[in-house]
VOPAGU-2260 file (C-alpha; in pm, 1 decimal, decimal comma):
REM VOPAGU-2260
SITE   aa  ch    i         X         Y         Z
SITE  MET   A    0    9577,5    8916,6   10934,6
SITE  LYS   A    1    9284,0    9141,2   11012,8
SITE  GLY   A    2    8947,3    9168,1   10834,6
SITE  GLY   A    3    8891,9    9186,8   10460,4
SITE  PHE   A    4    9160,1    9248,3   10201,6
SITE  ALA   A    5    9109,8    9613,9   10103,6
SITE  LEU   A    6    9442,5    9739,0    9968,5
SITE  ASN   A    7    9411,1    9989,2    9684,5
SITE  PHE   A    8    9670,0    9874,2    9430,6
SITE  ASP   A    9    9637,9   10203,3    9240,8
SITE  ASN   A   10    9813,0   10372,1    9535,8
SITE  PHE   A   11   10122,1   10149,0    9510,2
SITE  ILE   A   12   10451,7   10260,7    9358,7
SITE  ASP   A   13   10599,8    9990,4    9134,7
SITE  THR   A   14   10967,8   10012,6    9036,6
SITE  ARG   A   15   11137,3    9748,4    8821,3
SITE  ILE   A   16   11490,7    9696,7    8698,4
SITE  GLU   A   17   11563,8    9432,6    8432,4
SITE  LYS   A   18   11896,0    9252,9    8409,5
SITE  ASN   A   19   11948,0    8947,7    8187,4
SITE  GLY   A   20   11578,2    8862,9    8177,9
SITE  LEU   A   21   11530,7    8886,3    8554,5
SITE  TYR   A   22   11329,3    9175,8    8692,0
SITE  LYS   A   23   11385,5    9316,2    9037,7
SITE  LEU   A   24   11060,7    9462,5    9167,3
SITE  VAL   A   25   11015,8    9709,0    9451,5
SITE  LEU   A   26   10655,2    9769,7    9553,3
SITE  GLU   A   27   10587,5   10053,4    9798,6
SITE  MET   A   28   10270,2   10144,0    9985,1
SITE  ALA   A   29   10170,7   10374,0   10268,9
SITE  ALA   A   30   10226,3   10198,7   10600,2
SITE  HIS   A   31    9873,2   10277,0   10718,9
SITE  GLU   A   32    9729,7   10090,7   10416,7
SITE  TYR   A   33    9932,7    9782,6   10500,6
SITE  TYR   A   34    9862,0    9792,2   10874,2
SITE  ASP   A   35    9488,0    9843,1   10817,1
SITE  ASP   A   36    9481,8    9482,1   10691,4
SITE  TYR   A   37    9785,7    9318,6   10853,4
SITE  ASP   A   38    9922,1    9312,4   11209,3
SITE  GLU   A   39   10285,8    9240,3   11127,1
SITE  LEU   A   40   10543,5    9230,8   10849,6
SITE  ASN   A   41   10540,2    8876,7   10720,3
SITE  LYS   A   42   10679,0    8714,0   10402,9
SITE  ASP   A   43   10359,9    8512,1   10350,8
SITE  TYR   A   44   10154,6    8832,7   10362,9
SITE  ALA   A   45   10401,8    8998,8   10125,0
SITE  MET   A   46   10371,2    8709,6    9878,6
SITE  ASN   A   47    9991,5    8727,3    9899,5
SITE  ILE   A   48    9996,6    9101,7    9828,7
SITE  LEU   A   49   10246,2    9059,0    9546,0
SITE  ASP   A   50   10049,7    8776,3    9380,3
SITE  SER   A   51    9728,3    8979,6    9403,7
SITE  TYR   A   52    9901,0    9292,7    9273,1
SITE  LEU   A   53   10050,5    9113,5    8971,8
SITE  GLN   A   54    9715,0    8954,1    8893,2
SITE  TYR   A   55    9541,1    9292,8    8924,4
SITE  ARG   A   56    9789,6    9441,2    8677,0
SITE  GLY   A   57    9751,7    9148,7    8436,1
SITE  ASP   A   58   10119,9    9066,3    8482,5
SITE  ASP   A   59   10213,4    8698,7    8437,9
SITE  GLY   A   60   10549,0    8721,2    8617,8
SITE  ARG   A   61   10635,0    8471,9    8889,8
SITE  PRO   A   62   10781,6    8619,5    9210,5
SITE  SER   A   63   11063,2    8469,2    9416,7
SITE  ASP   A   64   11298,7    8580,6    9693,8
SITE  VAL   A   65   11030,4    8801,5    9848,6
SITE  GLU   A   66   11132,2    9040,6   10127,7
SITE  ILE   A   67   10926,4    9293,1   10322,0
SITE  GLU   A   68   11042,0    9589,8   10531,0
SITE  TYR   A   69   10912,0    9900,3   10701,6
SITE  ASP   A   70   11082,6   10232,2   10626,3
SITE  ASP   A   71   11020,8   10453,3   10930,5
SITE  GLU   A   72   11175,8   10759,4   10764,2
SITE  TYR   A   73   10907,6   10766,1   10492,5
SITE  ASP   A   74   10639,0   10563,9   10679,0
SITE  ILE   A   75   10605,6   10312,4   10397,0
SITE  VAL   A   76   10607,7    9935,7   10364,0
SITE  ARG   A   77   10834,4    9807,0   10089,0
SITE  ILE   A   78   10809,6    9463,6    9925,8
SITE  LYS   A   79   11106,3    9347,9    9718,6
SITE  ALA   A   80   11112,7    9044,5    9490,3
SITE  ASN   A   81   11260,6    8891,7    9180,5
SITE  ILE   A   82   11007,1    8850,8    8899,5
SITE  HIS   A   83   11065,1    8569,2    8649,9
SITE  TYR   A   84   10927,0    8558,0    8296,0
SITE  LEU   A   85   11130,2    8265,1    8158,3
SITE  GLY   A   86   10904,9    7990,2    8030,0
SITE  ASN   A   87   10604,2    8220,4    8011,4
SITE  ASP   A   88   10520,2    8517,9    7795,0
SITE  HIS   A   89   10581,2    8858,9    7941,9
SITE  THR   A   90   10268,0    9063,4    7897,4
SITE  THR   A   91   10234,7    9435,4    7942,6
SITE  PHE   A   92   10076,0    9524,3    8275,6
SITE  ARG   A   93    9811,1    9790,0    8327,1
SITE  MET   A   94    9917,6   10130,3    8448,3
C-alpha cells in the first residue's frame, strides 16, 4: 500500500443484485484511482476499500466472498462481494 487513502467514492459505480435476501455487489473504479493508492490487486485491500465504501454510504451490510480483478479492456478495477443484511437492519445508502 502506498501513501494516504485518497479514493473518491463518488467516482465508483455500484451495482447490486438481490436474490433471497443476499445482495451481490460489483464495485467498479478507474484503475488509475486504485493504483494511485495500491501497488497490487489484493483481497485485503479490496476488503478495506469495500468496508470504507459501505461506511461512507451509510450502508450496514456485511461483505463476504470478496474478489478483486483488473479489466484491461475498460481499464477498471472491479471488486465483487456478497453483502449480508440478515441479523441487522438494511438501511438505505446515500447516492
